[in-house]
C-alpha positions as CSV (number, residue, x, y, z in Angstrom):
1,M,0.0,0.3,0.0
2,D,1.4,3.5,-0.8
3,I,1.5,5.8,2.1
4,K,0.5,8.4,0.4
5,N,-2.8,7.0,-0.1
6,I,-3.4,6.9,3.4
7,S,-5.2,9.7,5.3
8,Y,-3.8,11.5,7.8
9,A,-6.2,10.4,10.6
10,D,-5.5,7.3,9.7
11,R,-2.0,7.5,10.4
12,S,-2.5,8.9,13.2
13,E,-4.3,5.7,14.6
14,V,-1.6,3.3,13.2
15,L,0.6,5.7,15.7
16,V,-1.4,6.0,18.7
17,Q,-2.3,2.4,18.8
18,A,1.5,1.6,18.2
19,L,2.5,3.9,21.2
20,P,2.0,1.3,24.2
21,Y,4.1,-1.3,22.3
22,I,7.0,1.1,22.0
23,Q,6.7,1.9,25.5
24,T,6.7,-1.6,26.4
25,Y,10.3,-2.3,24.3
26,N,11.9,0.7,25.0
27,G,15.0,-0.4,26.5
28,K,14.5,-4.0,25.8
29,T,16.1,-6.1,23.8
30,V,14.6,-8.2,20.6
31,V,16.6,-11.1,19.1
32,I,16.0,-11.7,15.1
33,K,16.9,-14.5,13.8
34,Y,16.9,-13.6,9.8
35,G,17.3,-15.8,6.8
36,G,14.7,-17.5,4.3
37,N,13.3,-15.4,1.2
38,A,13.0,-12.5,3.3
39,M,17.0,-12.7,3.0
40,V,17.7,-13.5,-0.9
41,N,14.0,-11.2,-2.0
42,E,15.1,-7.1,-2.2
43,D,11.6,-5.9,-1.2
44,L,11.5,-7.9,1.2
45,R,14.9,-7.6,2.3
46,D,14.4,-3.7,2.2
47,A,11.1,-4.0,4.4
48,V,13.2,-5.9,7.3
49,M,16.3,-3.3,7.1
50,T,13.7,-0.3,8.0
51,D,12.2,-2.0,10.5
52,I,15.3,-2.9,12.5
53,V,16.3,0.6,11.8
54,L,12.9,2.1,13.2
55,L,13.0,-0.7,16.6
56,R,16.1,1.0,17.3
57,S,15.2,4.7,16.8
58,V,12.8,4.2,19.3
59,G,14.4,2.6,21.8
60,V,14.5,-1.4,21.1
61,N,18.1,-2.7,21.6
62,V,17.8,-5.6,17.9
63,V,20.3,-8.3,17.7
64,L,20.5,-9.7,14.6
65,V,21.4,-13.2,13.6
66,H,21.2,-14.4,9.9
67,G,22.3,-17.6,8.2
68,G,22.8,-18.3,4.7
69,G,22.8,-21.6,3.1
70,P,21.5,-20.9,-0.3
71,E,24.7,-18.4,-0.6
72,I,27.0,-21.1,0.7
73,S,25.9,-23.7,-1.8
74,E,25.8,-21.6,-4.3
75,M,29.7,-20.8,-3.8
76,L,30.7,-24.5,-3.5
77,R,29.0,-25.5,-6.6
78,K,31.1,-22.5,-8.2
79,L,34.3,-24.0,-6.4
80,G,32.7,-27.7,-8.1
81,K,31.5,-28.7,-4.7
82,E,28.6,-30.8,-3.7
83,S,26.2,-29.8,-0.7
84,R,26.0,-32.7,1.4
85,F,23.2,-33.1,4.4
86,V,23.4,-35.8,7.2
87,G,20.4,-35.7,8.9
88,G,19.5,-31.7,8.0
89,L,22.7,-30.5,9.0
90,R,25.4,-29.6,6.1
91,Y,28.4,-31.7,6.2
92,T,30.7,-29.0,6.7
93,D,34.6,-30.8,6.2
94,E,37.8,-28.2,6.2
95,E,37.4,-26.7,3.0
96,T,33.4,-26.5,3.4
97,M,34.0,-24.5,6.7
98,D,36.4,-22.3,4.6
99,V,33.3,-21.5,2.5
100,V,30.7,-21.2,5.4
101,Q,33.4,-19.3,7.1
102,M,34.3,-16.3,4.2
103,V,30.6,-16.7,2.7
104,L,28.8,-16.0,6.2
105,A,31.1,-13.7,8.1
106,G,32.3,-12.2,5.2
107,K,30.1,-11.3,2.0
108,V,26.9,-12.3,3.7
109,N,27.3,-10.2,7.0
110,K,29.2,-7.5,5.6
111,H,26.5,-6.9,3.1
112,L,23.7,-7.0,5.7
113,V,25.3,-4.2,7.8
114,Q,26.0,-2.1,4.8
115,L,22.1,-2.1,4.0
116,L,21.2,-1.0,7.7
117,S,23.9,1.6,6.9
118,R,21.7,2.5,3.5
119,H,18.8,2.4,5.4
120,G,20.0,5.2,8.4
121,G,20.8,2.5,10.9
122,R,23.9,1.7,12.6
123,A,25.4,-1.5,12.4
124,V,28.3,-3.5,13.4
125,G,28.8,-6.4,12.1
126,L,30.0,-9.9,14.2
127,C,30.7,-13.3,13.5
128,G,30.9,-16.0,17.0
129,L,34.6,-15.8,17.1
130,D,34.6,-12.1,17.9
131,G,35.5,-11.3,21.8
132,E,34.6,-15.1,22.1
133,L,30.9,-14.7,21.6
134,L,30.2,-18.0,20.5
135,C,31.8,-21.3,22.2
136,A,31.4,-24.6,20.5
137,V,32.3,-28.2,21.1
138,R,32.0,-30.7,17.9
139,H,28.5,-32.1,17.2
140,T,27.9,-36.1,17.5
141,A,24.6,-36.9,18.2
142,D,24.0,-37.3,14.5
143,G,26.8,-39.0,13.5
144,D,29.9,-37.4,11.7
145,V,28.7,-34.1,10.0
146,G,32.2,-32.5,10.6
147,L,33.2,-29.3,11.6
148,V,29.1,-28.9,13.0
149,G,29.2,-27.4,16.4
150,D,27.1,-27.0,19.4
151,I,27.0,-24.1,21.6
152,E,28.4,-24.5,24.8
153,T,29.4,-21.2,26.0
154,V,27.6,-17.3,25.1
155,H,30.0,-14.5,26.2
156,T,27.6,-11.4,25.6
157,A,30.4,-8.8,26.7
158,V,30.8,-8.3,23.1
159,L,27.2,-7.6,22.2
160,T,26.3,-5.3,25.0
161,D,29.0,-2.7,24.1
162,M,27.6,-2.9,21.0
163,L,24.2,-1.7,21.8
164,S,25.2,0.3,24.8
165,H,26.3,2.6,21.9
166,G,23.7,2.7,19.6
167,Y,24.9,-0.2,16.9
168,V,22.9,-3.6,15.6
169,P,25.0,-6.2,16.0
170,V,24.7,-8.2,12.7
171,V,26.3,-11.8,14.1
172,S,26.5,-14.6,11.2
173,S,26.6,-18.6,13.0
174,V,30.4,-19.7,12.7
175,A,31.9,-20.6,16.7
176,G,35.1,-21.0,18.1
177,G,36.3,-24.1,20.0
178,A,38.6,-24.4,22.7
179,N,41.2,-25.6,20.7
180,G,41.6,-23.1,17.3
181,E,38.8,-24.7,15.7
182,V,36.0,-23.3,14.1
183,Y,32.4,-24.7,13.6
184,N,29.4,-24.2,11.4
185,V,26.5,-23.8,14.3
186,N,22.6,-23.8,13.3
187,A,21.7,-20.0,13.0
188,D,18.5,-20.9,14.6
189,T,20.3,-22.0,17.6
190,A,22.4,-19.2,18.0
191,A,19.5,-16.4,17.9
192,A,17.9,-18.5,20.7
193,Q,21.1,-19.7,23.2
194,I,21.9,-15.6,22.5
195,A,18.8,-14.1,23.0
196,A,18.8,-16.4,26.6
197,C,21.9,-14.9,27.5
198,L,21.0,-11.7,27.0
199,H,17.5,-11.9,29.2
200,A,15.7,-10.8,25.7
201,E,12.3,-9.6,25.8
202,K,11.6,-11.5,22.4
203,L,12.8,-13.8,20.0
204,L,11.6,-13.6,16.7
205,L,12.2,-16.3,13.6
206,M,11.8,-15.4,11.1
207,T,10.7,-18.4,8.4
208,D,9.1,-19.5,4.9
209,I,5.8,-20.4,6.4
210,P,2.7,-18.5,8.2
211,G,3.4,-20.0,11.3
212,L,3.1,-23.4,13.3
213,L,-0.3,-25.0,11.5
214,R,-2.3,-27.3,12.3
215,D,-2.5,-28.6,8.5
216,K,0.7,-27.8,7.2
217,D,-1.4,-27.5,4.1
218,D,-3.9,-24.9,5.0
219,P,-2.3,-21.4,6.3
220,A,-6.0,-21.0,8.1
221,T,-5.0,-23.7,10.6
222,L,-2.0,-21.7,12.1
223,I,-1.9,-21.9,15.8
224,P,-1.7,-18.0,16.9
225,E,0.0,-19.5,20.7
226,V,1.4,-22.1,22.2
227,K,2.5,-22.9,25.8
228,V,5.8,-25.1,25.9
229,S,3.8,-27.5,28.2
230,E,1.5,-27.8,25.1
231,I,4.3,-29.0,22.5
232,P,5.1,-32.7,23.7
233,A,1.4,-32.9,22.7
234,L,1.4,-31.2,19.3
235,K,4.6,-33.5,18.6
236,A,2.3,-36.5,19.5
237,Q,-0.3,-35.5,17.0
238,G,2.4,-34.9,14.5
239,I,1.3,-31.4,13.9
240,I,4.9,-30.4,15.1
241,S,7.2,-32.6,13.0
242,G,10.3,-32.7,10.3
243,G,12.2,-29.4,9.9
244,M,9.7,-27.5,12.3
245,I,11.1,-29.6,15.5
246,P,14.7,-27.8,15.6
247,K,12.8,-24.5,15.7
248,I,10.0,-25.0,17.8
249,D,12.7,-26.8,20.2
250,C,14.7,-23.6,20.1
251,C,11.7,-21.6,20.9
252,V,11.1,-24.0,23.9
253,E,14.3,-23.7,25.0
254,A,14.5,-19.7,24.9
255,V,11.7,-19.5,26.9
256,R,12.8,-21.7,29.7
257,R,15.7,-20.2,29.9
258,G,13.7,-16.7,30.5
259,V,12.8,-14.8,27.1
260,K,9.6,-13.5,27.6
261,H,8.3,-15.1,24.3
262,T,9.3,-15.8,21.4
263,N,7.6,-15.8,18.0
264,I,8.0,-17.7,14.8
265,I,7.0,-15.2,11.8
266,D,6.3,-15.5,8.1
267,G,9.0,-13.1,6.5
268,R,7.6,-13.4,3.0
269,V,5.2,-10.8,4.7
270,P,6.5,-7.4,4.3
271,H,7.3,-5.9,8.1
272,A,6.0,-8.9,9.5
273,I,8.6,-7.7,12.4
274,L,6.8,-4.2,13.2
275,M,3.1,-6.3,12.8
276,E,4.2,-8.6,15.5
277,L,5.5,-6.3,18.1
278,F,3.2,-3.4,17.8
279,S,-0.3,-4.5,17.1
280,D,-2.8,-5.9,19.0
281,A,-2.8,-9.1,16.5
282,G,0.5,-10.4,16.7
283,F,1.7,-12.3,13.5
284,G,2.7,-16.0,13.3
285,T,2.7,-18.1,16.3
286,M,3.8,-17.1,20.1
287,F,5.4,-19.3,22.2
288,S,5.2,-18.7,25.9
289,A,5.6,-19.9,29.6
Protein backbone atom coordinates (compact mmCIF):
# COMPACT_ATOMS: atom_id res chain seq x y z
CA MET A 1 0.00 0.00 0.00
CA ASP A 2 1.26 3.47 -0.94
CA ILE A 3 1.41 5.67 2.18
CA LYS A 4 0.29 8.61 0.02
CA ASN A 5 -3.14 6.99 -0.18
CA ILE A 6 -3.51 6.74 3.61
CA SER A 7 -5.33 9.63 5.27
CA TYR A 8 -3.63 11.65 8.00
CA ALA A 9 -6.30 10.44 10.44
CA ASP A 10 -5.47 6.80 9.67
CA ARG A 11 -1.74 7.47 9.98
CA SER A 12 -2.32 9.08 13.37
CA GLU A 13 -4.46 6.13 14.51
CA VAL A 14 -1.69 3.69 13.58
CA LEU A 15 0.83 5.65 15.66
CA VAL A 16 -1.55 5.89 18.63
CA GLN A 17 -2.18 2.13 18.57
CA ALA A 18 1.56 1.45 18.35
CA LEU A 19 2.47 3.74 21.27
CA PRO A 20 1.85 1.26 24.14
CA TYR A 21 3.97 -1.36 22.37
CA ILE A 22 6.74 1.14 21.70
CA GLN A 23 6.72 1.97 25.42
CA THR A 24 6.75 -1.74 26.32
CA TYR A 25 9.83 -2.50 24.22
CA ASN A 26 11.73 0.73 24.88
CA GLY A 27 15.07 -0.21 26.44
CA LYS A 28 14.37 -3.93 25.98
CA THR A 29 16.26 -6.36 23.73
CA VAL A 30 14.79 -8.20 20.75
CA VAL A 31 16.80 -10.89 18.95
CA ILE A 32 15.84 -11.53 15.32
CA LYS A 33 16.94 -14.61 13.40
CA TYR A 34 16.96 -13.60 9.75
CA GLY A 35 16.87 -16.05 6.87
CA GLY A 36 14.71 -17.66 4.23
CA ASN A 37 12.94 -15.76 1.46
CA ALA A 38 13.13 -12.47 3.38
CA MET A 39 16.88 -12.64 2.95
CA VAL A 40 17.02 -13.17 -0.80
CA ASN A 41 14.08 -11.06 -2.02
CA GLU A 42 15.18 -7.44 -2.45
CA ASP A 43 11.86 -5.82 -1.46
CA LEU A 44 11.48 -8.01 1.62
CA ARG A 45 15.11 -7.35 2.55
CA ASP A 46 14.50 -3.60 2.42
CA ALA A 47 11.38 -4.01 4.60
CA VAL A 48 13.35 -5.95 7.24
CA MET A 49 16.12 -3.35 7.31
CA THR A 50 13.56 -0.55 7.64
CA ASP A 51 11.83 -2.37 10.52
CA ILE A 52 15.12 -2.84 12.37
CA VAL A 53 16.16 0.80 11.94
CA LEU A 54 12.74 1.93 13.16
CA LEU A 55 12.97 -0.34 16.22
CA ARG A 56 16.39 1.04 17.08
CA SER A 57 15.12 4.60 16.59
CA VAL A 58 12.39 4.14 19.23
CA GLY A 59 14.80 2.69 21.78
CA VAL A 60 14.59 -1.05 21.15
CA ASN A 61 17.90 -2.94 21.33
CA VAL A 62 18.07 -5.24 18.30
CA VAL A 63 20.48 -8.11 17.67
CA LEU A 64 20.27 -9.59 14.17
CA VAL A 65 21.46 -13.21 13.77
CA HIS A 66 21.61 -14.53 10.22
CA GLY A 67 22.17 -17.70 8.28
CA GLY A 68 23.12 -18.05 4.64
CA GLY A 69 22.59 -21.63 3.48
CA PRO A 70 21.70 -20.83 -0.15
CA GLU A 71 24.72 -18.54 -0.51
CA ILE A 72 27.01 -21.25 0.90
CA SER A 73 25.59 -23.84 -1.47
CA GLU A 74 26.01 -21.50 -4.43
CA MET A 75 29.64 -20.77 -3.57
CA LEU A 76 30.38 -24.47 -3.15
CA ARG A 77 28.77 -25.11 -6.53
CA LYS A 78 31.00 -22.47 -8.13
CA LEU A 79 34.01 -24.23 -6.60
CA GLY A 80 32.86 -27.56 -7.98
CA LYS A 81 32.02 -29.00 -4.56
CA GLU A 82 28.72 -30.73 -3.89
CA SER A 83 26.68 -29.81 -0.81
CA ARG A 84 25.93 -32.84 1.36
CA PHE A 85 23.47 -33.02 4.24
CA VAL A 86 23.23 -35.57 7.06
CA GLY A 87 20.06 -35.52 9.14
CA GLY A 88 19.30 -32.00 7.94
CA LEU A 89 22.79 -30.73 8.84
CA ARG A 90 25.31 -29.61 6.25
CA TYR A 91 28.28 -31.97 6.29
CA THR A 92 31.16 -29.57 6.93
CA ASP A 93 34.66 -30.77 6.14
CA GLU A 94 37.60 -28.36 6.40
CA GLU A 95 37.21 -27.07 2.85
CA THR A 96 33.48 -26.50 3.35
CA MET A 97 34.17 -24.77 6.67
CA ASP A 98 36.48 -22.33 4.89
CA VAL A 99 33.64 -21.51 2.51
CA VAL A 100 31.10 -21.23 5.36
CA GLN A 101 33.32 -18.79 7.22
CA MET A 102 34.09 -16.78 4.10
CA VAL A 103 30.45 -16.52 3.00
CA LEU A 104 28.75 -16.05 6.39
CA ALA A 105 31.26 -13.92 8.27
CA GLY A 106 32.36 -12.14 5.11
CA LYS A 107 30.04 -11.60 2.18
CA VAL A 108 26.61 -12.05 3.78
CA ASN A 109 27.43 -10.39 7.09
CA LYS A 110 29.01 -7.28 5.60
CA HIS A 111 26.25 -6.97 3.01
CA LEU A 112 23.66 -6.80 5.80
CA VAL A 113 25.73 -4.24 7.70
CA GLN A 114 25.90 -2.11 4.57
CA LEU A 115 22.15 -2.47 3.97
CA LEU A 116 21.34 -1.31 7.49
CA SER A 117 23.63 1.67 7.03
CA ARG A 118 21.94 2.57 3.74
CA HIS A 119 18.59 2.58 5.55
CA GLY A 120 19.87 4.98 8.19
CA GLY A 121 20.98 2.51 10.84
CA ARG A 122 24.28 1.94 12.63
CA ALA A 123 25.44 -1.66 12.48
CA VAL A 124 28.52 -3.72 13.32
CA GLY A 125 29.21 -7.12 11.78
CA LEU A 126 30.31 -9.91 14.09
CA CYS A 127 30.72 -13.67 14.05
CA GLY A 128 30.95 -16.08 16.96
CA LEU A 129 34.75 -15.78 16.95
CA ASP A 130 34.67 -12.07 17.85
CA GLY A 131 35.12 -11.57 21.58
CA GLU A 132 34.63 -15.36 21.95
CA LEU A 133 30.94 -14.61 21.45
CA LEU A 134 30.00 -18.21 20.59
CA CYS A 135 32.03 -21.11 21.98
CA ALA A 136 31.15 -24.57 20.72
CA VAL A 137 32.06 -28.23 20.79
CA ARG A 138 31.81 -30.69 17.92
CA HIS A 139 28.31 -32.00 17.25
CA THR A 140 28.15 -35.79 17.59
CA ALA A 141 24.47 -36.59 18.15
CA ASP A 142 23.81 -37.27 14.45
CA GLY A 143 26.98 -39.16 13.67
CA ASP A 144 29.85 -37.68 11.70
CA VAL A 145 28.79 -34.32 10.26
CA GLY A 146 32.27 -32.81 10.27
CA LEU A 147 32.89 -29.36 11.71
CA VAL A 148 29.33 -28.72 12.88
CA GLY A 149 29.23 -27.33 16.38
CA ASP A 150 26.94 -27.24 19.41
CA ILE A 151 27.12 -23.98 21.34
CA GLU A 152 28.29 -24.42 24.92
CA THR A 153 28.88 -20.83 26.00
CA VAL A 154 27.80 -17.36 24.91
CA HIS A 155 29.92 -14.39 26.01
CA THR A 156 27.64 -11.40 25.51
CA ALA A 157 30.06 -8.60 26.46
CA VAL A 158 30.76 -7.62 22.84
CA LEU A 159 27.01 -7.47 22.13
CA THR A 160 26.11 -5.40 25.17
CA ASP A 161 28.97 -3.03 24.40
CA MET A 162 27.74 -2.50 20.84
CA LEU A 163 24.12 -2.08 21.98
CA SER A 164 25.12 0.48 24.62
CA HIS A 165 26.71 2.58 21.89
CA GLY A 166 23.61 2.50 19.69
CA TYR A 167 24.71 -0.13 17.18
CA VAL A 168 22.82 -3.12 15.81
CA PRO A 169 25.09 -6.19 16.14
CA VAL A 170 24.78 -8.37 13.04
CA VAL A 171 25.93 -11.88 13.98
CA SER A 172 26.85 -14.75 11.67
CA SER A 173 26.57 -18.28 13.02
CA VAL A 174 30.23 -19.30 13.07
CA ALA A 175 31.63 -20.42 16.45
CA GLY A 176 35.03 -21.12 17.94
CA GLY A 177 36.32 -24.23 19.72
CA ALA A 178 38.56 -24.51 22.76
CA ASN A 179 41.58 -25.55 20.68
CA GLY A 180 41.23 -23.12 17.81
CA GLU A 181 38.62 -25.03 15.84
CA VAL A 182 36.03 -23.14 13.81
CA TYR A 183 32.53 -24.60 13.71
CA ASN A 184 29.46 -24.17 11.55
CA VAL A 185 26.49 -23.75 13.93
CA ASN A 186 22.74 -23.60 13.33
CA ALA A 187 21.56 -19.97 13.12
CA ASP A 188 18.25 -20.70 14.90
CA THR A 189 20.15 -22.25 17.79
CA ALA A 190 22.60 -19.36 17.89
CA ALA A 191 19.77 -16.84 18.00
CA ALA A 192 18.00 -18.72 20.81
CA GLN A 193 21.17 -19.03 22.89
CA ILE A 194 22.02 -15.36 22.41
CA ALA A 195 18.46 -14.31 23.31
CA ALA A 196 18.56 -16.36 26.50
CA CYS A 197 21.94 -15.03 27.60
CA LEU A 198 20.91 -11.42 26.90
CA HIS A 199 17.64 -11.95 28.83
CA ALA A 200 15.83 -10.71 25.73
CA GLU A 201 12.22 -9.64 25.85
CA LYS A 202 11.49 -11.47 22.60
CA LEU A 203 13.06 -13.80 20.05
CA LEU A 204 11.73 -13.67 16.48
CA LEU A 205 12.51 -16.49 14.04
CA MET A 206 11.75 -15.43 10.46
CA THR A 207 10.68 -18.35 8.26
CA ASP A 208 9.00 -19.08 4.92
CA ILE A 209 5.75 -20.27 6.49
CA PRO A 210 2.96 -18.40 8.38
CA GLY A 211 3.84 -20.09 11.69
CA LEU A 212 2.82 -23.37 13.30
CA LEU A 213 -0.11 -24.86 11.36
CA ARG A 214 -2.46 -27.63 12.47
CA ASP A 215 -2.60 -28.62 8.80
CA LYS A 216 0.70 -27.83 7.09
CA ASP A 217 -1.11 -27.30 3.79
CA ASP A 218 -3.71 -24.86 5.13
CA PRO A 219 -2.55 -21.40 6.30
CA ALA A 220 -5.99 -20.85 7.84
CA THR A 221 -5.10 -23.41 10.54
CA LEU A 222 -2.42 -21.17 12.06
CA ILE A 223 -2.03 -21.66 15.83
CA PRO A 224 -1.46 -18.12 17.14
CA GLU A 225 -0.21 -19.04 20.61
CA VAL A 226 1.32 -22.15 22.15
CA LYS A 227 2.34 -22.83 25.74
CA VAL A 228 5.60 -24.70 26.21
CA SER A 229 3.71 -27.38 28.14
CA GLU A 230 1.62 -28.12 25.02
CA ILE A 231 4.61 -28.94 22.81
CA PRO A 232 4.91 -32.71 23.61
CA ALA A 233 1.23 -33.29 22.73
CA LEU A 234 1.57 -31.35 19.46
CA LYS A 235 4.59 -33.48 18.55
CA ALA A 236 2.69 -36.67 19.41
CA GLN A 237 -0.18 -35.55 17.13
CA GLY A 238 2.26 -34.91 14.29
CA ILE A 239 1.41 -31.20 14.17
CA ILE A 240 5.03 -30.45 15.00
CA SER A 241 7.16 -32.65 12.77
CA GLY A 242 10.06 -32.71 10.34
CA GLY A 243 11.99 -29.49 9.94
CA MET A 244 9.74 -27.63 12.38
CA ILE A 245 10.97 -29.72 15.33
CA PRO A 246 14.44 -28.14 15.72
CA LYS A 247 13.05 -24.64 15.11
CA ILE A 248 10.38 -25.02 17.78
CA ASP A 249 12.83 -26.71 20.14
CA CYS A 250 14.90 -23.51 19.88
CA CYS A 251 11.82 -21.47 20.84
CA VAL A 252 11.13 -23.73 23.81
CA GLU A 253 14.73 -23.60 25.00
CA ALA A 254 14.74 -19.79 24.85
CA VAL A 255 11.48 -19.52 26.83
CA ARG A 256 12.66 -22.00 29.46
CA ARG A 257 15.83 -19.95 29.89
CA GLY A 258 13.95 -16.73 30.52
CA VAL A 259 13.05 -15.15 27.17
CA LYS A 260 9.54 -13.82 27.74
CA HIS A 261 8.14 -14.74 24.32
CA THR A 262 9.46 -16.34 21.16
CA ASN A 263 7.71 -16.10 17.80
CA ILE A 264 7.88 -17.86 14.46
CA ILE A 265 6.83 -15.27 11.88
CA ASP A 266 6.40 -15.29 8.11
CA GLY A 267 9.34 -13.42 6.59
CA ARG A 268 7.61 -13.41 3.20
CA VAL A 269 5.24 -10.70 4.46
CA PRO A 270 6.65 -7.16 4.34
CA HIS A 271 7.10 -5.54 7.77
CA ALA A 272 6.22 -8.76 9.60
CA ILE A 273 8.50 -7.65 12.45
CA LEU A 274 6.52 -4.46 13.09
CA MET A 275 3.20 -6.27 12.76
CA GLU A 276 4.26 -8.69 15.48
CA LEU A 277 5.74 -6.17 17.89
CA PHE A 278 3.49 -3.14 17.46
CA SER A 279 -0.05 -4.44 16.87
CA ASP A 280 -2.89 -5.92 18.92
CA ALA A 281 -3.30 -8.92 16.63
CA GLY A 282 0.32 -10.04 16.62
CA PHE A 283 1.71 -12.20 13.83
CA GLY A 284 2.71 -15.81 13.37
CA THR A 285 2.88 -18.21 16.33
CA MET A 286 3.98 -17.10 19.79
CA PHE A 287 5.51 -19.50 22.33
CA SER A 288 5.42 -18.65 26.02
CA ALA A 289 5.68 -20.25 29.45
